[in-house]
PAROGU-386801 format. One record per residue (C-alpha): x, y, z; residue in one letter. Coordinates in steps of 0.1 Angstrom, whole numbers. Layout:
+-------+-------+-------+------+
:  east : north :    up : code :
+-------+-------+-------+------+
:     X :     Y :     Z :    A :
...
+-------+-------+-------+------+
//
This chain:
+-------+-------+-------+------+
:  east : north :    up : code :
+-------+-------+-------+------+
:   985 :  2269 :  1712 :    M :
:   978 :  2256 :  1747 :    E :
:  1000 :  2237 :  1772 :    V :
:   986 :  2210 :  1794 :    L :
:  1008 :  2189 :  1817 :    L :
:   999 :  2162 :  1842 :    G :
:  1022 :  2144 :  1867 :    I :
:  1013 :  2117 :  1892 :    T :
:  1033 :  2110 :  1924 :    G :
:  1032 :  2089 :  1955 :    K :
:   999 :  2104 :  1968 :    D :
:   991 :  2133 :  1945 :    F :
:   984 :  2144 :  1909 :    T :
:   996 :  2177 :  1895 :    I :
:   977 :  2194 :  1866 :    I :
:   992 :  2225 :  1850 :    A :
:   977 :  2245 :  1822 :    A :
:   989 :  2276 :  1803 :    S :
:   971 :  2308 :  1812 :    K :
:   970 :  2324 :  1778 :    A :
:   938 :  2322 :  1758 :    A :
:   949 :  2325 :  1722 :    M :
:   935 :  2327 :  1687 :    R :
:   963 :  2324 :  1662 :    G :
:   991 :  2347 :  1673 :    A :
:   967 :  2369 :  1693 :    T :
:   964 :  2366 :  1731 :    I :
:   928 :  2372 :  1740 :    L :
:   932 :  2367 :  1778 :    K :
:   962 :  2363 :  1800 :    A :
:   945 :  2346 :  1830 :    S :
:   924 :  2318 :  1815 :    D :
:   915 :  2288 :  1836 :    D :
:   915 :  2257 :  1814 :    K :
:   905 :  2234 :  1842 :    T :
:   872 :  2223 :  1858 :    R :
:   867 :  2205 :  1891 :    A :
:   844 :  2175 :  1884 :    L :
:   841 :  2166 :  1921 :    N :
:   862 :  2169 :  1953 :    Q :
:   889 :  2146 :  1940 :    H :
:   889 :  2148 :  1902 :    T :
:   901 :  2177 :  1880 :    L :
:   899 :  2180 :  1842 :    M :
:   921 :  2202 :  1820 :    A :
:   911 :  2209 :  1784 :    F :
:   924 :  2223 :  1751 :    S :
:   911 :  2226 :  1716 :    G :
:   885 :  2247 :  1699 :    E :
:   874 :  2276 :  1721 :    A :
:   836 :  2269 :  1721 :    G :
:   839 :  2232 :  1722 :    D :
:   862 :  2231 :  1752 :    T :
:   840 :  2252 :  1775 :    I :
:   807 :  2236 :  1764 :    Q :
:   821 :  2200 :  1768 :    F :
:   839 :  2207 :  1801 :    A :
:   808 :  2222 :  1816 :    E :
:   786 :  2194 :  1803 :    Y :
:   809 :  2168 :  1820 :    I :
:   812 :  2188 :  1852 :    Q :
:   774 :  2191 :  1854 :    A :
:   769 :  2153 :  1849 :    N :
:   795 :  2144 :  1874 :    A :
:   780 :  2167 :  1900 :    Q :
:   744 :  2155 :  1892 :    L :
:   756 :  2119 :  1899 :    Y :
:   771 :  2129 :  1932 :    S :
:   738 :  2146 :  1943 :    M :
:   716 :  2118 :  1932 :    R :
:   737 :  2090 :  1947 :    N :
:   754 :  2107 :  1977 :    Q :
:   788 :  2095 :  1964 :    I :
:   814 :  2108 :  1940 :    D :
:   824 :  2090 :  1909 :    L :
:   860 :  2077 :  1910 :    S :
:   885 :  2093 :  1885 :    P :
:   885 :  2060 :  1865 :    S :
:   847 :  2060 :  1862 :    A :
:   846 :  2096 :  1851 :    I :
:   874 :  2090 :  1826 :    A :
:   854 :  2062 :  1810 :    N :
:   822 :  2083 :  1810 :    F :
:   841 :  2111 :  1792 :    V :
:   855 :  2086 :  1767 :    R :
:   820 :  2074 :  1759 :    G :
:   807 :  2109 :  1754 :    Q :
:   836 :  2117 :  1730 :    L :
:   830 :  2085 :  1711 :    A :
:   794 :  2093 :  1707 :    S :
:   802 :  2129 :  1696 :    S :
:   828 :  2116 :  1671 :    L :
:   800 :  2097 :  1653 :    R :
:   777 :  2128 :  1652 :    S :
:   774 :  2156 :  1627 :    R :
:   792 :  2180 :  1650 :    K :
:   819 :  2163 :  1670 :    P :
:   837 :  2181 :  1698 :    Y :
:   873 :  2190 :  1690 :    N :
:   887 :  2188 :  1725 :    V :
:   918 :  2172 :  1741 :    N :
:   918 :  2164 :  1778 :    L :
:   938 :  2155 :  1809 :    L :
:   918 :  2141 :  1838 :    L :
:   936 :  2137 :  1871 :    G :
:   924 :  2126 :  1905 :    G :
:   930 :  2107 :  1937 :    V :
:   908 :  2078 :  1948 :    D :
:   893 :  2090 :  1982 :    P :
:   892 :  2055 :  1995 :    I :
:   925 :  2040 :  1985 :    T :
:   944 :  2073 :  1982 :    G :
:   959 :  2062 :  1948 :    K :
:   966 :  2090 :  1923 :    P :
:   957 :  2085 :  1886 :    S :
:   960 :  2105 :  1854 :    L :
:   941 :  2099 :  1821 :    Y :
:   950 :  2112 :  1787 :    W :
:   921 :  2117 :  1762 :    L :
:   920 :  2132 :  1727 :    D :
:   893 :  2143 :  1703 :    Y :
:   892 :  2108 :  1687 :    L :
:   880 :  2093 :  1720 :    A :
:   914 :  2077 :  1727 :    S :
:   918 :  2070 :  1764 :    L :
:   950 :  2060 :  1783 :    A :
:   960 :  2059 :  1819 :    Q :
:   995 :  2073 :  1823 :    L :
:  1019 :  2082 :  1850 :    P :
:  1025 :  2116 :  1832 :    Y :
:  1009 :  2132 :  1802 :    A :
:  1008 :  2163 :  1780 :    A :
:   988 :  2180 :  1754 :    H :
:   996 :  2209 :  1730 :    G :
:  1031 :  2224 :  1729 :    Y :
:  1040 :  2205 :  1760 :    A :
:  1037 :  2173 :  1741 :    Q :
:  1053 :  2183 :  1708 :    Y :
:  1059 :  2211 :  1683 :    V :
:  1047 :  2209 :  1648 :    Y :
:  1071 :  2215 :  1619 :    G :
:  1043 :  2226 :  1596 :    S :
:  1006 :  2225 :  1594 :    S :
:   976 :  2227 :  1570 :    L :
:   943 :  2243 :  1578 :    M :
:   913 :  2226 :  1563 :    A :
:   876 :  2231 :  1567 :    E :
:   857 :  2200 :  1578 :    L :
:   821 :  2197 :  1590 :    I :
:   816 :  2235 :  1592 :    G :
:   847 :  2244 :  1612 :    Y :
:   885 :  2244 :  1610 :    L :
:   907 :  2215 :  1618 :    W :
:   944 :  2215 :  1622 :    M :
:   961 :  2188 :  1602 :    L :
:   997 :  2181 :  1609 :    T :
:  1022 :  2167 :  1584 :    D :
:  1055 :  2169 :  1603 :    T :
:  1062 :  2161 :  1639 :    L :
:  1098 :  2168 :  1646 :    Y :
:  1106 :  2172 :  1683 :    R :
:  1095 :  2161 :  1717 :    Y :
:  1102 :  2184 :  1746 :    Y :
:  1084 :  2178 :  1779 :    C :
:  1077 :  2141 :  1774 :    L :
:  1114 :  2134 :  1771 :    S :
:  1120 :  2153 :  1804 :    I :
:  1092 :  2135 :  1821 :    L :
:  1105 :  2101 :  1808 :    D :
:  1139 :  2108 :  1822 :    K :
:  1130 :  2122 :  1857 :    H :
:  1097 :  2107 :  1866 :    H :
:  1092 :  2076 :  1888 :    H :
:  1061 :  2064 :  1906 :    P :
:  1073 :  2073 :  1942 :    D :
:  1082 :  2109 :  1937 :    I :
:  1071 :  2133 :  1964 :    D :
:  1054 :  2166 :  1959 :    F :
:  1086 :  2187 :  1959 :    E :
:  1101 :  2164 :  1932 :    Q :
:  1069 :  2167 :  1912 :    G :
:  1071 :  2205 :  1912 :    M :
:  1107 :  2204 :  1903 :    K :
:  1100 :  2182 :  1873 :    I :
:  1072 :  2206 :  1863 :    L :
:  1097 :  2235 :  1865 :    R :
:  1121 :  2216 :  1842 :    L :
:  1093 :  2213 :  1817 :    C :
:  1082 :  2249 :  1817 :    T :
:  1118 :  2262 :  1816 :    D :
:  1124 :  2240 :  1785 :    E :
:  1093 :  2254 :  1768 :    L :
:  1105 :  2289 :  1775 :    K :
:  1140 :  2280 :  1762 :    R :
:  1127 :  2264 :  1730 :    R :
:  1096 :  2282 :  1719 :    L :
:  1090 :  2319 :  1709 :    P :
:  1055 :  2318 :  1724 :    V :
:  1045 :  2336 :  1756 :    D :
:  1020 :  2313 :  1775 :    F :
:  1015 :  2339 :  1803 :    K :
:  1026 :  2314 :  1829 :    G :
:  1010 :  2283 :  1842 :    M :
:   980 :  2276 :  1864 :    L :
:   990 :  2247 :  1887 :    V :
:   964 :  2227 :  1907 :    K :
:   971 :  2197 :  1929 :    V :
:   948 :  2169 :  1937 :    I :
:   952 :  2149 :  1970 :    T :
:   930 :  2128 :  1992 :    K :
:   921 :  2160 :  2010 :    D :
:   908 :  2177 :  1978 :    G :
:   919 :  2201 :  1951 :    I :
:   940 :  2231 :  1957 :    R :
:   956 :  2258 :  1935 :    E :
:   994 :  2258 :  1940 :    E :
:  1013 :  2291 :  1937 :    E :
:  1037 :  2289 :  1908 :    Y :
:  1061 :  2317 :  1899 :    D :
:  1068 :  2315 :  1862 :    D :
:  1083 :  2349 :  1857 :    D :
:  1120 :  2338 :  1858 :    A :
:  1139 :  2344 :  1826 :    V :
:  1154 :  2313 :  1811 :    V :
:  1186 :  2316 :  1790 :    K :
:  1190 :  2297 :  1758 :    S :
:  1215 :  2269 :  1758 :    A :
+-------+-------+-------+------+
//
């Protein structure tokens, strides 16, 4: 029950993740950080099984930082995305695959070009101008829980409505500035409030530029009226 959103602009990438750590309908933590800084210019957001997400994110973070220390240079966002994809592909063919979905955003420190990568637990990789995971991407009409390889998988049989992706498709263009990017993010979070009876405890928003990664203050307490 997580929300992950990613938006690229002219010279920045925005990554937003819901703060609520949930298990079923129970909120375990209201200030959860679902992101990890892989180096000075690359950030990864994750969702999925609780144990898998933390272990996989810290594994990728450690390997990216080890490469930087050994070679005195950071991997580019593209290189890290392909490394992550390779790790997920290997995991998928093991006895205990990771059940994680990822957004990886960054800015190339040399060219200043922003990028965003969408990855899922099946090791699919796509570079996109905007992306989403969880309820930001869609809402399931119904679901079936099944036990597979020792833990639970969520199998979906009805996908009936897209929310944030339709907003992003309408309003996003490659040359948006930072203020426009935050405005689009606001449209997305307001739509989630309007449509879903789930309290995500607000959004943690981080921005990647050529100067590094910073956390952006984001007031998500406003009440949104239904249409």
